[in-house]
PAKOL-726115 format. One record per residue (C-alpha): x, y, z; residue in one letter. Coordinates in steps of 0.5 Angstrom, whole numbers. Example, Ala and Ser with C-alpha at 12.3 -4.5 7.8 and 13.67 -1.06 7.14 Angstrom:
! residues 2
SITE    east   north      up   resn
SITE      25      -9      16      a
SITE      27      -2      14      s
//
This chain:
! residues 215
SITE    east   north      up   resn
SITE       0       0       0      m
SITE       3       7      -2      t
SITE       3      12       4      a
SITE      -1      18       3      s
SITE       2      25       3      n
SITE      -2      26      10      a
SITE       2      20      13      d
SITE       9      23      10      l
SITE       8      30      13      s
SITE      10      32      20      p
SITE       6      30      26      l
SITE       6      34      33      i
SITE       4      30      39      h
SITE       1      34      44      l
SITE       1      31      51      v
SITE      -3      35      56      d
SITE      -9      33      61      d
SITE     -12      39      60      d
SITE     -18      39      55      d
SITE     -17      47      54      a
SITE     -10      47      53      v
SITE     -10      41      48      r
SITE     -15      44      44      g
SITE     -12      51      44      s
SITE      -5      49      42      l
SITE      -8      44      37      a
SITE     -11      49      33      l
SITE      -5      54      34      l
SITE       0      49      31      i
SITE      -5      47      25      s
SITE      -5      54      23      t
SITE       2      53      20      i
SITE       0      47      17      g
SITE       3      42      22      l
SITE      -1      36      23      r
SITE      -3      35      31      v
SITE      -5      29      35      q
SITE      -7      30      42      t
SITE      -6      26      48      w
SITE     -10      26      55      a
SITE      -6      20      58      d
SITE       1      20      58      p
SITE       2      13      59      l
SITE      -3      11      53      a
SITE       1      16      49      f
SITE       8      13      51      a
SITE       5       6      49      a
SITE       1       8      42      q
SITE       5      13      38      f
SITE       8      12      32      d
SITE      15      12      33      r
SITE      17      11      26      e
SITE      14      18      23      g
SITE      17      25      23      i
SITE      15      30      28      g
SITE      16      33      35      a
SITE      13      31      42      i
SITE      10      37      46      v
SITE      10      34      54      l
SITE       6      38      60      d
SITE      11      37      66      v
SITE       5      36      71      r
SITE       0      30      69      m
SITE      -3      25      73      p
SITE       0      18      72      g
SITE       7      20      70      i
SITE      10      27      69      g
SITE      13      30      63      g
SITE      20      30      66      l
SITE      19      22      68      a
SITE      16      21      61      l
SITE      22      25      57      l
SITE      27      20      61      a
SITE      23      14      59      q
SITE      23      16      52      l
SITE      30      18      51      v
SITE      32      11      55      d
SITE      28       7      49      q
SITE      31      11      44      g
SITE      26      15      41      v
SITE      29      20      37      d
SITE      23      25      36      h
SITE      25      32      39      p
SITE      21      33      45      i
SITE      19      40      48      v
SITE      17      41      55      l
SITE      11      46      57      l
SITE      10      48      65      t
SITE       6      53      68      g
SITE      11      52      74      h
SITE      18      53      72      g
SITE      24      53      76      t
SITE      31      54      74      v
SITE      33      47      77      d
SITE      27      44      73      m
SITE      30      47      66      c
SITE      37      44      68      r
SITE      34      37      69      r
SITE      30      38      63      a
SITE      36      39      58      f
SITE      40      34      62      k
SITE      35      29      60      a
SITE      35      31      53      g
SITE      29      36      52      a
SITE      30      40      46      a
SITE      27      46      49      e
SITE      23      48      55      f
SITE      18      53      55      l
SITE      13      56      60      e
SITE       6      57      60      k
SITE       3      61      58      p
SITE       7      60      52      v
SITE       8      65      47      d
SITE       5      63      41      d
SITE      10      65      36      e
SITE      16      62      40      l
SITE      12      55      40      l
SITE      11      55      33      l
SITE      18      57      31      e
SITE      20      52      36      t
SITE      16      46      33      l
SITE      18      48      26      q
SITE      26      48      28      a
SITE      24      41      32      a
SITE      21      38      26      v
SITE      27      41      21      r
SITE      32      38      26      q
SITE      28      31      26      h
SITE      28      31      19      v
SITE      36      32      18      r
SITE      37      27      24      a
SITE      33      22      20      r
SITE      37      23      13      q
SITE      43      23      17      q
SITE      42      16      20      r
SITE      39      13      13      q
SITE      46      16      10      a
SITE      50      12      15      d
SITE      46       6      14      r
SITE      47       6       6      d
SITE      54       8       7      a
SITE      55       2      12      e
SITE      51      -3       7      q
SITE      56       0       1      l
SITE      62      -1       5      f
SITE      60      -8       7      a
SITE      60     -10      -1      e
SITE      68      -8      -1      l
SITE      73     -14      -2      s
SITE      78     -14       3      t
SITE      84     -11      -1      r
SITE      79      -5      -3      e
SITE      78      -4       5      r
SITE      85      -4       6      q
SITE      86       1       0      v
SITE      81       5       3      l
SITE      84       5      10      a
SITE      91       7       7      l
SITE      87      13       3      i
SITE      84      15       9      v
SITE      91      16      12      q
SITE      93      20       6      s
SITE      98      15       3      l
SITE      99      16      -4      s
SITE      98      11      -9      n
SITE     106       9      -9      k
SITE     106       9      -2      e
SITE     100       4      -2      m
SITE     103       0      -7      a
SITE     109      -1      -2      r
SITE     105      -2       4      a
SITE     101      -7       1      l
SITE     106     -10      -4      e
SITE     102      -9     -10      l
SITE     104      -5     -17      s
SITE     102       2     -17      p
SITE      97       0     -23      r
SITE      94      -5     -19      t
SITE      93       0     -13      v
SITE      90       5     -18      e
SITE      85      -1     -20      v
SITE      83      -2     -13      h
SITE      82       5     -12      r
SITE      77       6     -18      a
SITE      73       0     -16      n
SITE      72       2      -9      l
SITE      70       9     -11      f
SITE      65       6     -16      a
SITE      62       1     -11      k
SITE      62       7      -5      l
SITE      59      12     -10      q
SITE      63      18      -8      v
SITE      64      23     -13      p
SITE      71      26     -10      s
SITE      76      24      -5      l
SITE      73      29       0      a
SITE      67      26       0      h
SITE      70      19       1      l
SITE      74      21       7      v
SITE      68      25      10      r
SITE      63      19       9      r
SITE      68      13      10      y
SITE      73      15      15      a
SITE      70      12      21      s
SITE      69       5      18      l
SITE      75       4      15      a
SITE      80      -1      18      e
SITE      86       4      19      v
SITE      90      -2      22      d
SITE      88      -7      18      a
SITE      94     -11      16      p
SITE      96     -13       9      p
SITE      94     -20       7      p
SITE      99     -25       7      t
SITE      97     -29       1      a
//
């Protein structure tokens, strides 16, 4: 089944036990074209919300069952990557510090300024999109890296160390021409347009201490 445009657009999860707050904030957020899903029960939200979608989470600090700070810590521990914005009507410096230490993207006091909240959520969504794109790029890079031969990985490791073709040839006991072939092959397999792109994307994966094969 093909996902609809609505399914692919960012979704803001608004978690607050106050009906009036949920209604007013949901209406406000919808004015900039963001979808909103409201939750009165923080435990139901934690158990049911779509963790694969793009968006952000807005949590009230004081809620029955589990407070926003505790829920924030729980979500972060579970690996939830959505930016989380905390709202409170009784903020303190210590609470703010705890929120950021626990992983909050932002901490806002009620009554929240409309423009500030909207700007915060737009920035949070952009942050989430970039983070997801980076993770996908990392996964793609790892998959392409896994397709390299042992010799190509060794050449890559030496490229990352800034060795010339002649230096790599000596280190691997190969001819410079053979090194050039391996180099060209790994560039093609890794789908990189330049040396700078290769180093930036694959340096962390390169086995820089891999010894040359004995055979």
